[in-house]
C-alpha positions in Angstrom: 0.0 0.0 0.0 1.3 3.5 -0.9 0.8 6.3 1.7 0.1 9.7 0.2 2.2 12.4 1.5 0.7 15.1 3.5 1.9 18.6 3.3 3.2 20.0 6.6 1.3 23.2 6.2 -2.0 21.3 5.7 -1.2 19.2 8.7 -0.9 22.2 10.9 -4.0 23.7 9.6 -5.9 20.4 10.3 -4.6 20.2 13.8 -5.5 23.8 14.6 -9.0 23.2 13.3 -9.5 20.0 15.3 -8.2 21.9 18.4 -10.7 24.8 17.7 -13.6 22.3 17.4 -12.6 20.5 20.6 -12.4 23.7 22.5 -15.9 24.7 21.5 -17.3 21.4 22.6 -18.8 21.4 26.2 -16.2 20.5 28.7 -18.7 18.1 30.3 -18.9 16.1 27.2 -15.3 16.0 26.0 -13.3 12.8 25.8 -16.6 10.8 25.2 -15.9 7.8 23.1 -18.7 5.8 21.5 -18.8 3.5 24.3 -19.6 6.5 26.8 -23.0 8.1 26.6 -24.4 11.2 28.2 -27.9 11.7 29.6 -29.4 14.9 31.0 -32.2 15.1 33.6 -34.2 18.2 34.1 -37.0 18.9 36.6 -39.1 21.9 37.6 -37.8 24.0 34.7 -40.7 26.4 34.1 -40.1 30.1 33.7 -41.8 32.0 36.6 -41.9 35.1 34.4 -43.9 33.6 31.5 -47.3 35.1 32.1 -49.0 32.6 29.7 -47.3 29.7 31.5 -45.9 28.5 28.2 -42.0 28.8 28.5 -39.2 26.9 30.2 -36.5 28.9 32.0 -34.7 30.8 29.3 -31.3 29.2 30.4 -32.7 25.8 29.4 -33.5 27.1 25.8 -29.7 27.7 25.4 -28.8 24.1 25.8 -28.0 22.1 22.7 -29.8 18.9 23.5 -28.4 17.1 20.5 -25.2 16.6 22.7 -27.1 14.1 24.8 -28.0 10.5 24.0 -31.0 10.7 26.2 -33.2 13.3 27.7 -35.0 12.7 31.0 -37.6 15.1 32.1 -38.9 15.2 35.7 -42.0 17.2 35.1 -43.3 20.8 35.5 -41.8 21.8 32.2 -44.0 24.9 31.9 -46.1 26.4 34.7 -49.4 25.7 32.5 -48.0 23.1 29.9 -51.3 22.0 28.4 -53.3 25.2 28.4 -52.5 25.5 24.7 -51.3 23.0 22.1 -48.8 25.4 20.8 -46.9 25.0 24.1 -46.5 21.4 23.3 -45.1 22.3 19.8 -42.5 24.5 21.5 -41.6 21.8 23.9 -41.3 19.3 21.1 -38.9 21.6 19.2 -36.8 21.7 22.4 -36.8 18.1 23.5 -38.0 16.0 20.5 -40.8 14.6 22.8 -41.7 11.7 20.4 -38.1 10.4 20.3 -37.5 7.0 22.0 -34.6 8.6 23.8 -36.8 11.3 25.4 -38.6 10.2 28.7 -41.0 12.5 30.5 -42.5 12.0 33.9 -45.3 14.5 34.1 -45.7 17.0 37.1 -48.9 18.7 38.3 -48.1 21.9 36.1 -47.9 19.7 33.1 -51.6 18.7 33.2 -53.4 20.9 35.6 -55.2 22.6 32.7 -56.5 19.2 31.3 -55.9 18.3 27.6 -53.8 15.4 28.5 -54.0 14.3 24.8 -51.8 17.2 24.0 -48.9 15.4 25.8 -49.6 11.9 24.5 -50.1 13.1 20.9 -46.5 14.4 21.0 -44.9 11.6 23.0 -46.8 8.8 21.3 -46.8 7.1 24.7 -48.9 6.8 27.7 -47.9 8.7 30.8 -46.1 5.6 32.1 -43.7 3.6 30.0 -40.6 1.5 30.0 -37.6 1.5 27.5 -34.6 -0.8 27.3 -31.2 -0.1 25.5 -27.5 -0.7 26.2 -28.4 -2.9 29.2 -30.2 0.1 30.8 -33.9 0.1 31.6 -35.7 3.4 32.0 -39.1 3.4 33.6 -41.3 6.3 33.7 -44.2 6.5 36.1 -47.0 9.0 36.6 -46.4 9.9 40.3 -49.5 12.3 40.5 -52.0 9.7 41.5 -53.8 12.0 44.1 -54.2 14.9 41.7 -57.9 15.8 40.9 -57.4 14.5 37.3 -56.4 11.0 38.6 -57.8 10.8 42.3 -60.9 8.9 41.2 -59.6 7.1 38.2 -59.3 3.8 39.8 -59.0 1.9 36.4 -56.2 4.2 35.4 -54.4 3.7 38.7 -54.8 -0.1 38.5 -53.5 -0.1 34.9 -50.4 1.8 35.7 -49.5 -0.2 38.8 -50.1 -3.4 36.8 -47.8 -2.1 34.1 -45.2 -1.2 36.5 -45.3 -4.5 38.3 -44.9 -6.3 34.9 -42.0 -4.1 33.8 -40.3 -4.8 37.1 -41.1 -8.6 37.4 -40.0 -9.2 33.7 -36.9 -6.9 33.7 -34.5 -7.5 30.8 -30.9 -8.2 31.7 -29.9 -4.7 33.0 -26.8 -3.3 34.6 -29.0 -0.4 35.7 -32.7 0.5 36.3 -33.7 4.1 36.3 -37.1 5.1 37.7 -38.2 8.5 36.8 -41.0 10.4 38.9 -42.0 13.8 39.5 -43.2 13.7 43.2 -41.0 12.4 45.9 -43.0 9.1 46.8 -40.2 7.7 49.0 -39.5 10.2 51.8 -41.5 8.0 54.3 -39.2 4.9 53.8 -37.9 4.1 57.3 -34.4 5.3 56.7 -33.4 8.6 58.3 -31.7 10.1 55.2 -34.6 9.3 53.1 -37.1 10.7 55.6 -35.0 13.9 55.8 -35.2 14.3 51.9 -38.6 15.8 52.0 -36.8 19.1 53.1 -34.9 19.0 49.7 -38.1 18.4 47.7 -40.7 21.1 46.7 -43.4 19.1 48.4 -43.8 15.7 49.9 -45.6 13.0 47.9 -45.3 9.9 50.1 -48.9 10.3 51.3 -50.2 9.5 47.8 -51.8 6.1 47.3 -51.1 4.5 43.8 -54.5 2.8 43.9 -58.0 3.7 45.1 -57.4 2.1 48.5 -55.3 2.5 51.5 -52.1 0.6 52.0 -51.0 1.3 48.3 -48.2 3.8 49.0 -44.9 3.6 47.0 -43.1 2.0 50.0 -45.8 -0.8 50.1 -46.1 -1.5 46.4 -43.2 -0.8 44.2 -40.4 -0.4 46.7 -40.1 -4.0 47.9 -39.7 -5.0 44.2 -37.0 -2.4 43.6 -35.3 -3.7 46.8 -35.3 -7.3 45.3 -34.0 -6.0 42.0 -31.1 -4.3 43.7 -30.4 -7.4 45.7 -30.3 -9.4 42.4 -27.5 -7.2 41.1 -29.1 -4.5 39.0 -28.3 -1.0 40.2 -31.5 0.9 41.0 -31.6 4.6 40.5 -34.6 6.7 41.5 -34.8 10.2 40.2 -37.3 12.8 41.3 -37.9 16.0 39.4 -39.9 18.2 42.0 -36.9 20.0 43.4 -35.1 23.2 43.2 -37.0 25.6 45.4 -35.3 24.6 48.7 -32.4 22.6 47.7 -30.3 22.6 44.5 -29.6 18.9 44.5 -30.2 15.8 46.8 -28.3 12.5 46.6 -28.4 9.5 48.8 -27.1 5.9 48.5 -28.7 3.4 50.8 -26.9 0.7 52.5 -28.1 -1.8 49.9 -26.7 0.4 47.2 -29.9 1.8 45.8 -29.5 5.5 44.7 -31.9 8.4 45.2 -31.8 11.8 43.5 -33.9 14.9 43.6 -33.1 17.6 41.0 -34.8 20.7 39.8 -34.3 24.3 39.2 -36.1 27.5 40.4 -34.0 30.7 39.8 -36.2 32.4 37.2 -38.2 33.4 40.4 -38.2 37.1 41.3 -36.2 36.9 44.4 -37.1 40.5 45.4 -40.3 38.8 46.5 -38.5 36.0 48.4 -38.8 37.5 51.9 -42.5 37.7 51.5 -42.7 33.9 51.4 -43.4 31.9 54.6 -40.6 29.6 53.6 -38.1 31.5 51.4 -36.7 29.8 48.4 -33.0 28.8 48.1 -31.0 31.3 46.2 -27.9 29.3 45.5 -27.0 28.7 41.9 -29.3 26.1 40.0 -27.9 22.8 39.2 -28.9 20.1 36.6 -28.1 16.5 36.7 -25.9 14.8 34.1 -25.3 11.1 33.8 -22.3 9.4 32.2 -23.0 5.9 31.0 -19.8 3.9 30.4 -21.0 0.9 28.3 -17.7 -0.9 28.5 -17.3 -0.6 32.2 -21.1 -1.1 32.9 -21.3 2.1 35.1 -23.8 4.9 35.3 -22.7 8.0 37.3 -24.7 11.0 38.1 -23.1 14.5 38.7 -24.9 17.8 39.6 -23.6 20.5 37.4 -24.2 24.3 37.8 -26.8 25.3 35.1 -25.0 28.7 34.3 -21.6 27.2 33.9 -22.9 24.5 31.8 -24.6 26.6 29.2 -21.7 29.2 29.1 -19.1 26.6 27.9 
């Protein structure tokens, strides 16, 4: 084989061009070979200043989501997400809602105006779902079972729980299982660090029953199955999106290895009004949650990254 000569000047230009491209690439995603994937989780991202309730925090709009292999949404995308169909068009442009790599656990702000079909028409999925790829299972649940839209929907509640049971009981071979929810359903589990997590969430959700009956709390229904899955060798990660108002990121790893996150943002709020609140909001910089999935090593690691530093690089 004959090697073609390369002109030294052209080589220098090529190296400089490659260096320039590299420097422009977000530092959080540099050195990411094909066997390493990046996922972003966003919760409680609505813009407090959008009077029509139809916009996310302007900083979120500046993120190039094509950089990520999956987008995980923890709910409350806009303050009135379904009041107009055009809001879903806007969100679809941002997050590609119908993509199999976009997963959305809805929050109360996402459907409080009704029109749930606006969401499912874009996602082409129910409000609960399961996906499997690269030895990773991502399960999305609708955690808002005591909201007025679902409180008396006993058939809906039963169908979702049956679906979740089936997904957990017939889990494909997975190194990791990620469960996405909006409300913190797990802050009543008898483990002090978990019970203290309610101070990091915008509101507690562990009082909610997943069925139209008592004794159907998360800790009584899904949690025992998750404990068994963890014991069987699959790393279980539970991520909650209703955060950001009182804490900028919560993480805890239980003694059995199960991981718990709360992540959300809130700093589009007008903090000149903060002292008027009975419980003032946290004014620290907002953080978002980035996961690095090393397929070769079989690891999935989460990290809180300050939002402002992320979008400025």
